[in-house]
N, C-alpha and C positions, 0 to 999 in steps of 0.2 A: 678223310677216312679211307675211302676206296678210290683215291685219285688215280691210281695206276690201272684200275680196271677200265676196260673199254666199255663205253655206254652204247647200248643197242640203239640205232637210229629210230626204230619204231617206238621204243619205250620213251625216248627223249621227245619225239613228236607227240606221243600220248600225254606225257607230262605237260608239255608246253600248251596243249589244247585244253587243259583243265581250267575252270574258272579261277580267277585270282583268289577268291575267298577260300576255295578248297586248297589251293597251293599254299596259302598263308597258314592254313590250319595244320599242315603237315610239319612235323619236327624234322630236323636234319637227318635223324636216323630213319624216319619213315620215307623221306625223299630218297635216301640212299637205297633203301629196300625196294622202293618203286623202280628205281633205275637198274638195280643189279641183282636182286634176290631171285632165286629160282622158285621160292615159295614165300608167300606173304603171310604175316601174322593176321589173326582175325581182326585185330584193331584197325589195320590198314584197309581190309575189305569193308569194314563197317563205315569208314570215312568215305570210301569210294563206291559204295554199293549202287548208287544211282547211275554210275557210269560204266558198270560192269555188265557185259552181255553174257547171260547164262545160256549154255547150249543144252 
């Protein structure tokens, strides 16, 4: 889908550090959003809420 977009190394490292069960629960669209989107949909925040640090 966004194969031509450059993936941020920090985002890729964050994605790689997620537990396998969480990564498996993400759809291809959600994975793409995780790696590329400037703003995530609420559904992605909900799946990842225990890993998000709020300031």
